[in-house]
C-alpha positions in Angstrom: -32.6 -8.5 -1.2 -32.4 -7.9 -4.9 -31.5 -10.8 -7.1 -27.7 -10.8 -8.0 -26.7 -10.2 -11.6 -25.0 -13.4 -12.7 -25.3 -13.2 -16.5 -22.2 -12.5 -18.5 -21.8 -9.6 -20.9 -21.7 -12.0 -23.8 -25.1 -13.5 -22.7 -26.6 -10.1 -22.3 -25.4 -9.2 -25.8 -27.5 -11.9 -27.4 -30.7 -10.9 -29.2 -33.9 -12.1 -27.4 -34.7 -15.7 -28.2 -37.9 -15.2 -30.2 -39.4 -18.6 -29.9 -39.4 -18.5 -26.0 -41.8 -15.6 -26.1 -44.0 -17.1 -28.7 -44.2 -20.4 -26.8 -45.1 -18.6 -23.6 -48.0 -16.8 -25.2 -49.1 -20.0 -26.9 -49.1 -21.9 -23.5 -51.2 -19.1 -22.0 -53.9 -19.4 -24.7 -53.9 -23.2 -24.3 -54.2 -22.9 -20.5 -57.2 -20.6 -21.1 -58.9 -23.4 -23.1 -58.2 -22.2 -26.6 -57.8 -24.6 -29.5 -54.5 -23.2 -30.8 -53.1 -24.1 -34.3 -49.4 -23.8 -34.0 -47.7 -22.8 -37.3 -44.7 -21.3 -35.4 -41.7 -23.4 -34.4 -40.7 -25.9 -37.2 -41.1 -29.2 -35.5 -42.3 -32.2 -37.6 -45.7 -33.6 -36.5 -45.0 -37.1 -37.8 -43.1 -40.0 -36.3 -39.6 -41.0 -37.2 -39.8 -43.7 -39.9 -39.9 -47.2 -38.4 -36.8 -48.5 -40.2 -34.7 -45.8 -38.3 -36.4 -46.6 -35.0 -35.7 -50.3 -35.4 -32.0 -49.6 -36.2 -31.8 -47.5 -33.0 -33.6 -50.3 -31.0 -31.0 -52.9 -32.1 -28.0 -50.6 -31.6 -28.8 -49.4 -28.2 -28.7 -53.0 -26.8 -25.0 -53.3 -27.7 -22.8 -52.7 -24.7 -20.3 -50.6 -26.7 -23.1 -48.2 -27.6 -24.0 -47.7 -24.0 -20.6 -46.3 -23.2 -19.1 -43.0 -24.1 -19.7 -42.1 -27.8 -16.9 -42.4 -30.3 -14.5 -39.4 -30.2 -12.5 -37.7 -32.9 -15.5 -36.7 -35.1 -18.0 -39.4 -34.7 -18.7 -43.1 -35.2 -17.1 -44.5 -38.4 -20.3 -46.1 -39.6 -22.1 -42.7 -39.4 -19.3 -40.8 -41.1 -19.0 -43.4 -43.8 -22.8 -43.2 -44.4 -22.6 -39.4 -44.6 -19.8 -39.7 -47.2 -21.8 -42.1 -49.3 -24.8 -39.7 -49.0 -22.7 -36.9 -50.4 -21.5 -39.0 -53.3 -24.9 -40.5 -54.1 -27.0 -37.3 -53.6 -24.6 -34.6 -54.9 -21.8 -36.4 -56.7 -19.3 -35.1 -54.2 -16.5 -37.5 -53.1 -15.1 -37.0 -49.6 -13.0 -38.8 -47.1 -15.3 -39.8 -44.2 -12.5 -39.6 -41.6 -10.9 -36.3 -42.8 -13.8 -34.3 -44.2 -16.8 -35.2 -42.0 -17.6 -34.6 -38.4 -20.8 -35.8 -36.6 -22.8 -33.2 -34.7 -25.5 -33.0 -32.1 -27.8 -31.6 -34.8 -26.6 -28.9 -37.2 -27.4 -26.1 -34.7 -24.6 -27.5 -32.5 -22.0 -27.2 -35.2 -23.2 -23.8 -36.4 -23.0 -22.4 -32.9 -19.6 -23.9 -32.2 -17.9 -23.1 -35.5 -16.8 -19.6 -34.5 -15.2 -21.0 -31.3 -13.1 -23.2 -33.6 -11.9 -20.8 -36.3 -12.2 -17.3 -35.0 -10.4 -15.0 -32.5 -12.1 -12.3 -30.5 -12.9 -9.3 -32.7 -12.9 -11.3 -35.9 -15.7 -10.5 -38.3 -18.6 -12.9 -39.3 -21.0 -12.2 -42.2 -24.5 -13.6 -42.6 -27.7 -12.7 -44.5 -30.2 -10.4 -42.9 -32.8 -11.7 -42.1 -31.4 -15.2 -41.2 -31.5 -18.1 -38.8 -30.6 -16.5 -35.5 -27.8 -19.0 -34.5 -25.3 -17.5 -37.0 -25.4 -14.3 -34.9 -25.7 -16.1 -31.6 -22.6 -18.3 -32.2 -20.6 -15.2 -33.3 -21.5 -13.1 -30.3 -20.7 -15.9 -27.9 -17.3 -16.2 -29.5 -16.7 -12.4 -29.1 -16.8 -11.8 -32.8 -18.0 -8.7 -34.7 -20.8 -9.3 -37.1 -21.8 -7.9 -40.5 -25.3 -8.4 -41.7 -25.6 -8.7 -45.5 -29.0 -7.2 -46.4 -31.3 -9.5 -48.5 -34.9 -8.9 -49.7 -37.4 -9.5 -52.4 -35.3 -7.3 -54.7 -32.2 -9.5 -54.2 -34.0 -12.8 -54.4 -33.4 -13.1 -50.6 -29.7 -13.7 -51.4 -26.7 -11.5 -50.6 -25.0 -9.6 -53.3 -21.4 -10.1 -52.5 -20.2 -7.4 -54.8 -22.0 -4.9 -52.6 -20.2 -5.9 -49.4 -17.8 -3.1 -48.4 -14.2 -3.8 -49.2 -13.1 -3.3 -45.6 -15.6 -6.0 -44.6 -14.5 -8.4 -47.3 -10.9 -8.1 -46.2 -11.7 -8.6 -42.6 -14.3 -11.4 -42.9 -13.4 -14.7 -41.2 -16.7 -16.6 -41.8 -19.5 -16.0 -44.4 -22.7 -17.9 -43.7 -25.4 -18.7 -46.2 -28.5 -20.9 -45.8 -30.5 -22.3 -48.8 -33.3 -23.4 -48.8 -33.5 -20.6 -46.3 -34.9 -20.3 -42.9 -37.0 -18.1 -42.7 -37.4 -17.0 -46.4 -37.7 -20.5 -48.1 -35.6 -19.1 -50.9 -33.4 -21.5 -52.8 -30.0 -21.2 -54.5 -28.4 -22.7 -57.6 -24.8 -23.7 -58.3 -24.0 -20.4 -59.8 -24.8 -18.7 -56.5 -22.3 -20.8 -54.6 -19.7 -20.2 -57.3 -20.1 -16.5 -56.8 -19.9 -16.9 -53.0 -16.7 -19.0 -53.3 -15.1 -16.6 -55.7 -15.7 -13.9 -53.1 -14.6 -15.8 -50.0 -11.6 -17.6 -51.5 -9.9 -14.5 -53.0 -8.8 -13.5 -49.5 -6.8 -16.8 -49.1 -3.4 -15.7 -50.1 -1.4 -17.8 -47.7 -2.7 -16.1 -44.6 -6.0 -16.0 -42.8 -9.1 -15.6 -45.0 -12.8 -16.0 -45.1 -14.3 -19.5 -44.5 -17.4 -20.3 -46.7 -20.0 -21.8 -44.4 -23.2 -23.2 -45.9 -26.2 -24.4 -43.9 -28.0 -27.1 -45.9 -30.5 -28.3 -43.3 -33.4 -28.8 -45.7 -31.6 -30.6 -48.6 -34.2 -33.4 -48.9 -37.3 -31.3 -48.4 -38.1 -30.2 -52.0 -41.2 -30.1 -54.1 -40.5 -31.7 -57.5 -37.2 -33.1 -58.9 -36.5 -29.8 -60.7 -36.3 -28.1 -57.2 -33.7 -30.4 -55.6 -31.4 -28.2 -53.5 -27.7 -28.3 -54.5 -24.6 -28.4 -52.3 -22.0 -25.8 -52.1 -19.5 -28.5 -52.9 -21.1 -28.9 -56.4 -19.8 -25.5 -57.4 -17.2 -25.8 -60.3 -14.7 -23.7 -58.3 -15.1 -25.9 -55.1 -12.6 -28.5 -54.1 -12.9 -30.4 -50.8 -9.1 -30.5 -50.6 -8.4 -26.9 -51.5 -11.5 -24.8 -50.8 -11.6 -23.5 -47.2 -15.2 -24.1 -46.5 -17.8 -26.3 -44.6 -21.4 -27.3 -45.1 -23.8 -28.4 -42.4 -26.4 -31.1 -42.8 -29.2 -32.1 -40.5 -31.3 -35.3 -40.2 -34.0 -33.4 -38.1 -36.5 -32.4 -40.7 -35.8 -35.0 -43.5 -36.4 -37.9 -41.2 -38.5 -36.4 -38.4 -35.6 -36.7 -36.0 -35.6 -33.2 -34.3 -35.4 -34.7 -30.8 -32.7 -37.2 -31.7 -30.1 -34.4 -32.2 -28.0 -35.6 -35.0 -26.4 -34.0 -38.1 -23.0 -33.7 -39.7 -20.7 -31.2 -41.3 -18.6 -31.8 -44.4 -15.7 -29.6 -45.4 -12.1 -28.8 -45.8 -10.0 -31.0 -43.4 -8.6 -28.0 -41.5 -12.0 -26.6 -40.7 -13.6 -30.0 -39.9 -10.7 -31.0 -37.6 -10.9 -27.6 -35.8 -14.7 -28.1 -35.2 -14.1 -31.7 -34.1 -11.5 -30.5 -31.6 -13.8 -28.0 -30.1 -16.5 -30.6 -29.7 -14.1 -33.1 -28.1 -13.5 -30.5 -25.4 -17.1 -29.3 -24.7 -19.3 -32.4 -25.3 -19.1 -36.2 -25.5 -20.8 -36.5 -28.9 -24.0 -38.1 -30.0 -25.1 -41.4 -28.4 -23.5 -44.1 -30.6 -26.9 -45.9 -31.1 -28.3 -42.7 -32.6 -25.4 -42.5 -34.9 -26.0 -46.0 -36.0 -29.7 -45.1 -36.6 -28.5 -41.9 -38.4 -26.4 -44.1 -40.7 -29.4 -46.2 -41.6 -31.4 -43.0 -42.3 -28.7 -41.5 -44.6 -28.4 -44.9 -46.4 -32.1 -44.6 -47.3 -32.5 -40.9 -47.9 -34.6 -41.9 -51.0 -36.8 -44.2 -48.9 -40.5 -44.2 -49.7 -41.3 -42.7 -46.3 -39.1 -39.7 -47.1 -40.8 -39.2 -50.4 -44.2 -39.5 -48.7 -43.2 -36.7 -46.3 -42.3 -34.5 -49.2 -45.7 -35.0 -50.7 -47.4 -34.3 -47.4 -45.5 -31.0 -47.0 -46.3 -30.0 -50.6 -50.0 -30.6 -50.0 -49.8 -28.4 -46.9 -47.9 -25.7 -48.9 -50.5 -25.8 -51.6 -53.2 -25.0 -49.1 -51.3 -22.3 -47.3 -50.0 -20.3 -50.3 -53.4 -19.6 -52.0 -55.1 -19.3 -48.6 -52.7 -16.5 -47.6 -53.1 -14.8 -50.9 -56.9 -14.8 -50.5 -56.5 -12.7 -47.3 -54.3 -10.1 -49.0 -50.8 -11.5 -48.3 -48.0 -11.5 -50.8 -46.3 -14.9 -51.0 -44.1 -16.8 -53.5 -44.5 -20.5 -53.8 -41.5 -22.0 -52.0 -39.7 -24.6 -54.2 -38.2 -26.4 -51.1 -37.8 -26.2 -47.4 -40.1 -26.4 -44.3 -41.6 -22.9 -44.3 -43.7 -20.4 -46.1 -42.5 -16.8 -46.0 -45.3 -14.2 -46.6 -45.8 -10.5 -46.6 -48.5 -9.1 -44.2 -51.7 -7.7 -45.6 -52.4 -4.1 -46.1 -54.3 -2.5 -43.2 -57.2 0.0 -43.2 -54.6 2.8 -43.1 -53.2 1.7 -46.5 -49.9 0.3 -45.0 -48.6 -3.2 -44.5 -49.5 -4.5 -41.0 -46.4 -4.7 -38.8 -45.5 -8.4 -38.3 -45.5 -8.2 -34.5 -49.0 -6.7 -34.6 -50.1 -9.3 -37.1 -48.7 -12.3 -35.1 -50.2 -11.0 -31.9 -53.6 -10.4 -33.4 -53.6 -13.9 -35.0 -52.9 -15.5 -31.6 -55.5 -13.3 -29.7 -58.3 -13.4 -32.3 -57.6 -16.6 -34.3 -55.7 -18.8 -31.9 -53.1 -19.3 -34.6 -49.4 -19.0 -34.1 -47.0 -17.7 -36.7 -43.5 -16.2 -36.4 -43.2 -12.5 -37.0 -40.5 -11.6 -39.4 -39.2 -8.8 -37.3 -38.2 -11.4 -34.8 -35.5 -12.4 -37.3 -34.6 -8.8 -38.3 -36.1 -5.3 -38.7 -35.9 -6.0 -42.4 -38.6 -8.6 -41.8 -41.1 -6.2 -40.3 -43.6 -6.7 -43.0 -43.2 -10.5 -43.2 -44.1 -13.6 -41.2 -43.1 -17.3 -41.3 -45.5 -20.2 -41.4 -44.2 -23.7 -40.6 -45.8 -26.6 -42.5 -46.3 -28.6 -39.3 -50.1 -29.4 -39.1 -52.5 -31.4 -41.2 -54.0 -30.0 -44.3 -57.4 -29.7 -42.6 -55.9 -27.7 -39.8 -54.0 -25.5 -42.3 -57.3 -24.7 -44.0 -59.0 -24.0 -40.7 -56.2 -21.6 -39.7 -56.7 -19.7 -43.0 -60.4 -19.5 -42.4 -59.8 -18.1 -38.9 -57.3 -15.5 -40.1 -59.7 -14.5 -42.9 -62.2 -13.3 -40.4 -59.8 -10.7 -38.9 -60.2 -7.2 -40.2 -57.0 -5.2 -40.5 
């Protein structure tokens, strides 16, 4: 008897989840006895700082933290810590109870935002290529999507003036993500000012376009001059008047990917809508994790965090020249967790297709990277490297790849 078809149309409409396929092939090579160097999925390879673990250890022994998590947007101590972080780090003053909602990691909030603020058939815009969850969340909410093309010629940032007028009028959410996954590109305050000028002109008393910024890598920067900025630092941004929201994650900054904690900060109407969705579909982040998250945010400038930045910079400084030495084009990323590089030119005089490149690296060099075409056809000549292994292993990966002939 054939297997019944149980998947919904919306699930079938999703693009393939790239990392599942990469992980499957990686496991096959490891099972075959290969020494695989994984530069694919961006998961930190170092422990969560001890001061955060100790805060969690103390909090989890409290009875109140063993019960259902705080509802209505998160534990007060966590939201207050997030508000202080926004003030100290970006100079942005917010009300922790009105403007902040705790999340099960920023991915949770990003996926759920369309459920909270769109109706079926609404239009969601995002860069192309981009983090896949902007599209996934939109599709699951039965929205239409518009991909704003970005590339080396645009600085990997959308040019809002080139968005068709009919799209601009219909857009309900506009996503941006800087430092970017996958491109590692950064953005300055002037960029957010242009974005907000574009999104906010549609708010004339009716429904308009919500500005949505994904700032997951705000504390992973290389040099003080490269500190990422917040959308809320734009001169035309007002937490009380600008209909927008920004997502923050503790995952990469504090090596807390498995803890699942983050927060969003934004206009009260958007934050309350997202909080209401979450109140209906999940029970929130374990209170003790929120207490630990508050400790992390209170010490975002801790020596352990600065040491991680130096470690990632050392890895970046091995990868970039190493990739250049084998014929790849690559800019030095000022911040973020990844290196985005262009594939080498093959013997036929053309750039090697990214899927071919990634497959050959795994088969002949036991090295995993993410092909750019997994994010978008526009990334067909690019690939992403995660800075997730020690410097020595990074150097070994470059040596292995250097032995391949294209």
